[in-house]
C-alpha positions, 0 to 999 in steps of 0.5 A, a space after each residue: 467722254 472728257 470733261 474740260 474744266 476751266 476756272 475763269 477769273 475775269 478782270 474786275 468790272 468786265 463781267 458784263 462784257 465777258 458774258 456778251 463776248 462768251 455769248 458769241 464765242 459759244 457758237 464757235 465751240 459748239 460747232 467743233 468736231 468732238 464737242 458734246 456740250 458746255 455750261 458756263 456758271 457764275 460764282 456767287 461768292 466772287 462776282 468776276 469768277 466763272 467756271 466753264 465745263 465742256 464735254 468732249 468726245 475725246 481729249 484730242 478733240 479739245 487739245 488738238 482739234 479745237 486748240 489747233 483750229 482756225 476757229 480757236 484763234 477767233 475764240 482767243 480774240 473774243 475771250 482771252 483778254 478778259 482773264 487775269 490770271 490766265 486760266 488753268 484748264 484740266 481734263 477729267 474722266 468718269 470714275 467707274 
């Protein structure tokens, strides 16, 4: 399993709109092949910061399957205009 981690800095004053858009966008990601689960958490110290954690079966399910899909274009149109700066996405594996 791969954990995708993205820190999302939302433009000031747009958090409520972002949360509404994410509510719609999460339906897209949760229907993708290789998707396992996700969590969106809001930062207590910085009110316009969120962390998105997504569990994928494989790295390719995210980087090729999701990002290469038509559905990703809809995801982008719903969410990407909220970010400043654009988030860095990292992937993690379990330490054995």
